N, C-alpha and C positions, 0 to 999 in steps of 0.2 A: 427695841430692835436688836436682835442678837447679832454679834460680829461673825465674820466669816471664820475666825479661829474657833469660836464656839460651834459653829456649824460643822466644821471639820471638812477636810478635803475628800472629794469623791474619787479622784483619780490622781495618779502621779503624772509627771510631765513627759513620760515616755510611753504611756499606755494607749492614748486615744487613737482609734482607727475609723475608717469609713462607716463601720457598723454603729459608731456612736453618734453619727449625724442626727441632730434634733435634740440631743440630751442636754439638760442643764447641769453644769459641772462646776466644781470648785477646785482650783489648783493653788498650791503653795509653792514658792521657790524664789529664785534670784533672777534679776533682770540680766540676761546674758548679752543681748544686743537691743538697741532701740533705734528706730528709724521714724522721723517725723516728716510726713509728706503733706502736712497742712490739714486736709480733711480727715486724714487717717493717720494714726500712730500705730506702728507695728512693733511689738515687743516680743522677743523670743524669751520665754520663761524656762528656766533650767532648774532641775534638781538632779540627784545622782542617778535617777532612772532614765533621764533624757531631756529633750527640748520640745516645747509646744509653742507655735506661733499664736499670739493673742492680738486681736485688733481692737483698737479704741476709736470711736467716732462720735461726733456730736449727735448724729442721727440714731446711734445705737444706745447711748446713754450719756447725756451731757455732763453729769457729775463725774462719772468714771473717766470721760475724756479729759476733763479739766484736771483731775488728779494725775492723769498720766503725763501731762505736759511737764511735770516736775520730776519725772523718773530719770534716774541715771543708772549706769552700770553697777550691778551688785546690790542695788536696793533689794531688801527682803520683803516680799509682798504676798498677798493673796488676791486671786482673781476669781470672780464668778461670771458665767456667760453661757452662751449656747454654742454647741459644736456645729459647724457648717463645713460643707465640702469646698475645697479650694479649686475645683474644677480644672481649668487649663493652667492654673498656677501651681499645680502639684510640685512639691520639692522632693525629688527622688532621693536626695542625700540625707533626708531626715526620716526616721522610722514613723513619725507622725505627720509626714509631709503631705498626706492626702487631705488633712483637715486643718482647721484653725478654729479659734474660740472668739466669737464676737462678744466683747466684755459688756457686762451690765453693772459691775461693781468692782471696785478696787480698794484694797486696804493695805496701807504701807505698815508693815510690822516694824521696820527700822531702816533709816536711810544709810548710805555709805559714803564716806569721804573718797576722794580721788585715790585710786589704788596705786601702790608703788610699782606694780607691773600689771599687765592686762591678762587676766586669767581666761578671758573669752577666746582670744586668739591663740589657742593651744599649740597649733602647728607653726605659729610664727613667734614663739616665745623667744625674746632676746635678753631677758634678765639673767643676771649671774646666779650661779648656784648659791653663793653667800647671801645675796638679797632674798632669794626664794626661801632659804632655810631660816632667815631672820623672821620672815612672815609666813612660816610653814602652814598656819591655818588657812591662809589664802592660797598657797601653792596647792594644798590638798583639795581646793575647789576645782582644780583643772580636771576636765573629764578624763584625760589620759591617766592621770594618777588615781582617780577614783575607780577606774576600771581595774587598775592593779590591785587595789585593796578589796574590791568585790571578789576578784579571782582568789586572793589570798584567804579571804574569809571562807569561800566555798571549799577550798583545799583543806582548811582546818576542820570544817564541819564533816567533809567526807572522811577525813582521817579518823575522827571520833566514831562515826557510824560504822565504817568498814572494820575497824579494829574491835569495836564492841560486838559486832556480829560474829567475830571469830573467837570470842571468849576472852578478850583482854580486859583487864580492870584499869581504869584511869585513876592513878594514885599520885599523890604529891610528895615531893622531897623538899628538904630545907634549902633556902637560899644562902643562909648564913652557916658556915660549916667550919670544921677544924682547919686551921692553917697548916699545910705540909709543904715545906720548901721543896723546890725541884719542879720540873715540868713547866707548864705555862705559868706566867707570872699572874699572881692573884691580886684583886683588889682587897685591901684590908679595912676592916670596920673596928674601931676601938670600942671596947666594952666599958660602959660607965659603971656598971655594978661590979666589975672585976678589974680593978685598976691594973694598968700595964698589960692586960690581955687583949687579944684581938680575935675576931671572927675573920673568915675569908669568904668572899662572895663565890659561890660554887661555879667552877668552870665547867662542870658537867655533873649529872647525878650518878656517876659511875658506880661509886661504892654503895650508895644507898639502894639502887636498883638491884645490885647483887644481894643485899640484905633482904630485899623483898622475896628473892628466890629461896634464901635460907628460911624465911618466914612461911613458905609454902604458898605464896600467892600465884604461882604457876605461870601467869602471863600478865605482864605489866606494860602500860604505856603512859606517856605524859607528853603534852605540848608544853615545853618548859623553857624558862629563860636561863641563859648561861652567861657568864661573865669572864672575860680575859683581858688583862691589862697588857696589850701587845700593840706593836706598831700597826697602823691601819692602812688600808688601801680600798679599792672599790668593792672588793668582796670580803671585807672584814669590818666588823663593828665591835666596840667594847662590850656591848650587850646584844645578844642574838638569841634566836629561838630555834630549838631543835625538836623533832618528833622522836622521842626516846622510847625504845622497845627492849624488853628482856623476856626471855622464855626459858622455863625449866625443861630439862630432858631435851636440850636442843642439839641439833646438828646444823652445819651451815645451810643445808637445803631446807630445814624446818624454819630457819630465820628467813631465807629468801622468799619462801612461798607467801606469807601474809604481806610482805613488803611489795612483792610484785603485784599481788591482788590490789593493794591500795593504789599503787602508781598506775596500773592499767585502768582502774575505775576513774581515777582522777582525770587522766588524759582523755578517756572516752566521754565522760560527762561534762567536763569543762571545755575541752578543746575539740571534741568530736574526732579524736584520733584513736585508731586501733593500734595497740602495740603488740609485739610478738609474745607468744606464750610457749615456753619460758623465755626470759632474756638470755642472750648468749653469755658464755663464760669464757674467761681467758686467765691463765696463770700470770702472776707477776713476771715470771722469767720470759714467757712468751711476749707479754706487753713491751718489756724492755728490749727484747731482741728485735721486734718488728717496728717499734715506734719510739723507743728511747724514753718512754714515760709510763708511769703507773696509772695515768688517767688519759689514755689515748682518745683522740678525736677520730671516730671511724667514718665520718661523713665524706671523706675524700681519700685519695690514694697516697702516693709518696711514701710507701713502706720502705724500710731499710733493706738493703741487700748486702750480705757479707761477701766481699771480694778479696779477703785477706790472702788466700792461697795464690790467686792470680796476681795480686799486687806484689807479693813478695818475689814472685818468679818473673815479673815484668822487666826488671832491670832499673826501674826508677828509684833513685837513692832516697827520695822523700818517703818511700814506703818501707825501706829496709828494716828499720828498727821499730816500726809501729807494732804494738801488740794486737791491734784490731784495725781493720780498714773496711769501711762500709760506705755504700753509696745510696743516694736517692735519684730518681730520674724524673725530671719535669717533662711531661709528654709535649709533643710538637705543638698541639693545639693551644698550649698555654705558655710555651717557652719564648715566644717573640719578644716580650718585654725584657728578657734577660740579656741586656747589653753587657759589654765589658765593664762599663761604669757601674751597672747595677750589681754585677757579680763581685766587684771590688767592695761595695758596700756590704754585701752578704758575708764576705770574707772578714771584714771588720767586726760583724755581728758574732760570728763563731769564735772570734779571738777574745771577746769580752769574758771577763771572769764569771759574771752571772749567767753566761750562755755556755759554760763549759771550759773556756779558756783554751780552745784548740790552737795548735801552731799555725794553722791556715786551712785554706779551702782549695782543693784541686778541682778542676772543672774541664769539661770537654763538650763541644757541640758536634753532634753527629751530622756529617754531610751526606748529600746524595751519593750512593755508592758504598756508604758505610765508613768512610775515612773520618778522622777527627780534625776539628779545628780547636787546637788547645796548646798551651805551653808545654804539655806533656809529650807531644808528638816526637820531640827529639830524643826522648829517653825510652819510649814504649814503641815497640814495633807494630806494624800494621796487623800482624797476626794476633798479638795480645790486645790490641784495640778492639779487634773483631770479637775475641773471646770475652772481654769485659762487657762489651755492648750486648752480646747475646746473653750473658749471665744476668744482667740487670734489666733486660727487656727494652733496650733503647732502639729507637728507629730513627730514620733521617728526620732532622728537625728537632729531636730531643736534646736536652741538656742534661749531662751527668755531673752531679756534685758529689764530692768525695771528701771525707774526713778520715785521717789516719792518726791514731794516737792510742792511749790506754782506753780500755773499754768504757769506763765511767765518763771520760772526756768525750769520746766519740758519741755516745748516746745522748749526753746533755747538749753537745753542739748541734748534732743533726735534728734533735727535737726542737731546739730553738729556731733552726733553719726552716724546719717543716712547718712550724706554726706561722712563721713570718711569711712564707710563701703562700700558706693558706689564705692569709688576710690580704696580702699585696696583690695576689693574682686572683682573688675572689673565687678560690677553688671550690668552696662549699656550694656556692650558687651554681657553678658550672658542672660540678661532678656528682652531686647527691640528689637522688630522687626521694630519699628518706630523711627528713629534717630532724628526727628524734632517734638517736642511736644510743640506747641503754646497753650497759655492759657490766657484768660482775667480774671484778679482778680478784683473784684468790691466790692463796699460798705465798703471802709475803714473807720476807725474811723475818725471823723473830727478833734479831738483834741488829743493831748498827754499830760500827766502830767509831770511837771518839778518842780524843787525847787522853781521856780518863779510863779508857778500856771499853767494855761493852755497855751499851745502853738499850733500853727497850725501844723497838721500832714503834710500838703502839703504847702499851702500858704494861706494867709487870704481871698483870693477872691474865694476859693473853696466853691461851693454851698452845703449846707446840703440837705439831702433828704427832700423834701417839707413837707411830713407828719410828720416830726420830729422837725420842727421849734419850736413848743411850748416847747420842752425839752431844748432849749437854755436858758430858764429862770429857769427851775426846776432842770435839771440834764445834763449838757453839755457833761459829760463823755460817755453818751449813744447815742450821736447823731452820725449818720453815714453820710459820705460824698458821694456826687455824683462824686467819684473819681475812677480811674481805672488804672491798670498797664497792659502792655503787657508783658508776661513772655515767655521765650523760654529756655527750657532745664535748668531751675534753675537760669536763668539770667534775670534780668529785662532789657528789651530792649526798653521800652517806658512807659511814664506815662503821665496822663493828668486828666482833670476834667471838669465838667460843672461849669461855673463861676456864681458868684452872680451878678445880675444886678439890684436888688431891694434895694434902699437905707435904708429902715427900717431893712431888714435882715442884710445888711452889718454893720449897726450900732450895732446890737446885737452881731455880731461876734467880732467887736472891743471891745465891752464891756467885753465879756468873756475873751478876751486876755489881758484885763487890760491896753489898750492903752489910753493915755490921748488925748484930742482934739488937743493939740500941737503936739504930736507924730504923730497922724494921718495926720495932715496937712503937717508935715515935710516930711513924707515918701510918702504919697499917695495923696496929695492935688490935683494935676493936674488930676489924674485919676477920683477922685471923682467929680471934677468939670465937667469933660466930661460926667459923668454919670447923670448929671442933665438935659441932652438934649436928652432924648429918646434912651437910649441904648437898643439894641435887646438882648433877651436871647442868650447866646453863650457859647461855650465850645471848647476844643481842646486837643491836645496831642503833645508831642515831643518824637521822636524816636532817639536813639543813632545811627547815621551812622557808627561811628567807631566800636561800639560793634556789630552791625548787620554784618558788613563786617568781623570782627574778627571771629564770629561764622560761617559764611558761608564759610570762608577760612579754618576753623579748626585751626586757629592760637592760640597760648597760651598767647599772650599779645597784648594789643592795639598798642604797639610800632611796631608791625609787619604790621600794616594797616595804620599807620600815617607816612607820607613820612619823615618828619624831627621832630622826637619826642624829648621830654625831658627825662632826667633820673629821677630816683625816688627822687632826690634832686632838681629837676626842672632846671637842667642845659642842655645846648646844648654843647656837647663835641666837635663838629665840628667847631663851630664859636667862642667858648669861651664865651657864653652868660649864665647868665647875666655878664655884665662887669661894671667897675667903670666909673664915670664921673668926669671930671676935675672941679676945683672951678669956672672957668669962666662960664662953662655950667650951673653949679648949681646956680650961682648968677643970671643968666638970669630968673631962675625959683623961685628966692627968697628962695632958699634952701641952707643950708651950712652943711658941714660934721660934724658929732658928733663922738667923740671917742667911739669905740666899747668897750664893757665890756671886762675886762681881762679874758683870757681863763685859767681856773684852770690847774695847772700842773698835768700831769698824773703820 
């Protein structure tokens, strides 16, 4: 007699419908739930496609019924039986709820011990994340996580299909690359065959994809793993995946077009959402001026309004020395929760260093008739109160919130304030009819100032705007880059640029960055050598596959869309990684243990 495994399953656990009534079927899966009512045993059988109810009874098959008495949650089994209609007992909450299977055979592939947490009650999960990560193979059985990975897989498949249809070649680049100090911290890999030498795990394929353009590949893409040894949080992992793209003879618009086509197709086919064509554009300067952020969330209002001129003339001393004074207005419909105590907490928020370090937060509640309720009323006349209210668009019941300081501080503080109000007042839910707001942010500064001088805002191969190349000699701080980010709902989901391919422009960039000839050769010599042989103009972008998947799923953490993630300390609780190495292994790599610094007593 053949086993059910040899027979093979006829359907998955999510596919049976009323049209299948009368069919003999074989299902494979896990026991999701089990109810023993004496004469009948009801089992919900689950696989990644869905759940089907299976009924065991002595009158249906005594042997199968007897075997079912020993079933427990997460046993892996096969069931054979006949599809019957559930009639008045239809379960509308299940896709298969119109039918059930009367079992005539049961085969237990493997039993299961009592689980450390219940994967069946997905909506009532109370296990800690540490426990779930330790048993990640069980955590991944949860239907909510499985849906995430089905979506991620579909996104990757659509990426390959859509880019291949547009003439892109899928090409691979090395994981182990030359170590170049500076930029993101690299993971180092010692070389056994080259004592004392190290590889670095690639933080991105940047240089190699540019070399593909030199090689005449024209259009490249790769879904690639990248590695960065940096401090972690919900949206960072030490190893992550990006959709990497490079195009010869590129302009920004020629980069935008295939990416928008990919995103629109993914949102349409996976989420059933139609996105605009084309996506809106906004310069970095405009984004900072209106929202104080280079990745603005456009799903709600609270745009900044410049009131510097009115504030300086108002007579209020707190505004006199401020380089910039800007306000945001919380509309009356959402302003009721902003009590004096709540505003005091918002004041503490904008004072925090990580929120800009503003000196304080001025505020005013607009009363009926237009007068203010505010500590500022003693210093600002009714006339200026009315002018400021008119400038910012405040009406009775609105709350005006003002920060006065240097521009960078004002923008950082108001951005932190705006995002806090978005979440605490649930403004996205109340204000937005469009849940997916994509935006291209363009024309970033080419350089940033540091204690050591100028540093590249992106990387040193980012092309300046061609009309601003003369400024590299006279005022590098004013030079804008041919760089662009793709932003979704306040999250950067991609970034790229047009690259420099002219040797004289590249030399000027290195000069501004203060790199010596020796440093240039050490870090980038092989790329510059390649650029001596007719490189085409080129540019590209990298999209975060993990982050796109997270946002599409509505997940709160990248760990919900990465199959085997690390914790915020970079550890794998399931495998116990990272782990030590014995002296013999280290000796092969010409490495030896060094005593760790003593830990101070608590």
